[in-house]
C-alpha atoms as one frame of an Amber mdcrd trajectory, in Angstrom:
protein
   0.000   0.000   0.000   1.421   3.407  -1.001   1.997   6.003   1.691  -0.133
   9.159   1.388   1.580  12.554   1.357   0.487  15.065   3.949  -1.351  18.089
   2.629   0.140  21.423   3.705  -1.583  24.775   3.236   0.243  27.393   1.177
   3.541  25.552   1.035   3.476  24.695  -2.644   1.967  27.977  -3.881   4.538
  30.015  -1.960   7.367  27.875  -3.292   6.183  27.883  -6.904   6.556  31.660
  -7.331  10.115  32.947  -7.444  10.884  35.765  -5.036  11.442  39.058  -6.816
  12.162  42.421  -5.198  10.008  45.395  -6.034  11.258  47.579  -8.847  10.219
  50.771  -7.013  12.710  52.390  -4.699  11.760  52.631  -1.065  10.448  56.071
  -0.154  12.184  57.938   2.619   9.796  59.094   5.314  10.161  62.303   7.249
   9.218  61.494  10.848   7.605  64.915  11.371   5.068  64.231   8.598   3.833
  60.944  10.029   0.651  60.790  12.116  -0.455  61.431  14.783  -0.087  65.185
  14.454  -0.659  67.559  17.340  -1.640  71.207  17.204  -1.054  73.046  20.460
  -1.505  69.850  22.446  -4.680  68.751  20.645  -4.622  65.823  18.229  -5.121
  67.203  14.721  -8.115  66.045  12.729  -6.103  65.703   9.513  -2.767  66.266
   7.833  -4.197  69.376   6.180  -5.116  70.889   9.556  -1.557  70.197  10.669
  -0.268  72.027   7.584  -2.507  75.007   8.368  -0.983  75.122  11.859   2.542
  75.116  10.383   1.700  78.055   8.115  -0.088  79.945  10.910   2.922  79.501
  13.187   5.137  81.014  10.463   2.697  83.918  10.026   2.510  84.404  13.807
   6.302  84.719  14.009   6.331  87.267  11.149   3.323  89.410  12.039   2.595
  88.773  15.710  -0.977  87.640  14.946  -2.044  84.960  17.411  -4.374  82.086
  16.590  -6.388  79.384  18.332  -7.305  75.816  17.391 -10.657  74.075  17.994
 -12.545  77.028  19.473 -16.059  76.126  20.731 -18.816  78.671  20.021 -22.436
  78.643  21.250 -21.816  75.562  23.408 -19.488  73.724  21.026 -20.330  70.082
  20.353 -22.165  69.694  23.663 -25.137  71.847  22.717 -27.606  71.920  19.827
 -26.771  74.838  17.565 -23.208  74.945  18.870 -20.166  74.576  16.685 -16.382
  74.310  16.809 -14.160  76.612  14.780 -11.077  74.834  13.470  -8.825  77.918
  13.413  -9.480  81.419  14.711  -6.824  83.924  13.632  -6.626  87.234  15.497
  -6.097  89.406  12.432  -6.078  93.206  12.837  -9.486  94.855  12.587 -11.529
  91.658  12.215 -10.823  88.133  13.400 -10.729  85.420  10.750 -12.158  81.893
  10.830 -10.235  79.325   8.783 -12.369  76.316   7.918 -10.463  73.636   5.948
 -12.933  70.936   4.910 -12.258  67.471   3.551 -14.890  66.381   1.025 -15.196
  62.925   2.610 -16.128  64.249   6.066 -18.125  67.224   4.855 -20.505  65.483
   2.476 -23.332  67.749   3.675 -21.099  70.680   2.803 -23.971  73.139   2.367
 -25.072  72.650   5.990 -21.488  72.881   7.255 -20.812  76.027   5.248 -24.102
  77.570   6.383 -23.295  76.908  10.059 -19.869  78.560   9.777 -21.314  81.498
   7.834 -23.903  81.953  10.590 -21.198  81.973  13.286 -19.093  84.456  11.283
 -22.094  86.729  10.686 -23.149  86.743  14.350 -19.650  87.436  15.615 -18.783
  89.830  12.758 -15.747  87.753  11.814 -14.331  86.970   8.379 -14.703  83.393
   7.076 -12.255  81.611   4.785 -13.580  78.140   3.945 -12.147  75.764   1.346
 -11.879  72.101   0.434  -8.520  70.643   1.343  -8.180  68.823  -1.994  -7.709
  72.303  -3.506  -4.482  72.630  -1.466  -2.832  69.189  -1.873   0.682  70.130
  -0.670   2.183  72.203   2.121   3.601  74.701  -0.384   0.227  75.229  -2.067
  -1.405  75.547   1.371   1.225  78.137   2.357   0.676  80.295  -0.743  -3.123
  79.984  -0.443  -3.226  81.091   3.206  -0.744  83.910   2.688  -2.842  85.210
  -0.221  -6.146  84.907   1.639  -4.792  86.491   4.839  -2.925  89.192   2.850
   0.461  88.404   4.395
């Protein structure tokens, strides 16, 4: 009687394909650009928010304008009708709300935009709102914010 061979999962399929290294070169990673990101001790909601904080820190050093992150208004998230401002920049004459929005998270963008416009109108602040896919790199974000804030 012939002896039966034992069946082993994955052994043959892994052995039948020759090992070949990837043609692409390994990308170098800058440790400062890896998550999690923190903005003034608060975990950032996205890489784009982190980029905004980098640019605002540069502007603060140049101009002396201060800024705040995650500012609750009208009760914040704990109260109906409340909201949280991502960035509040203390610009001369009129404070400015910066509202970077990712399209994935802000699918009801008309409601989100309306809520921020209402806050800006009530407080008599300026609102700069944009979709973050319009500023895909730190350099583009830097030039966009400098243009919008007139720095």
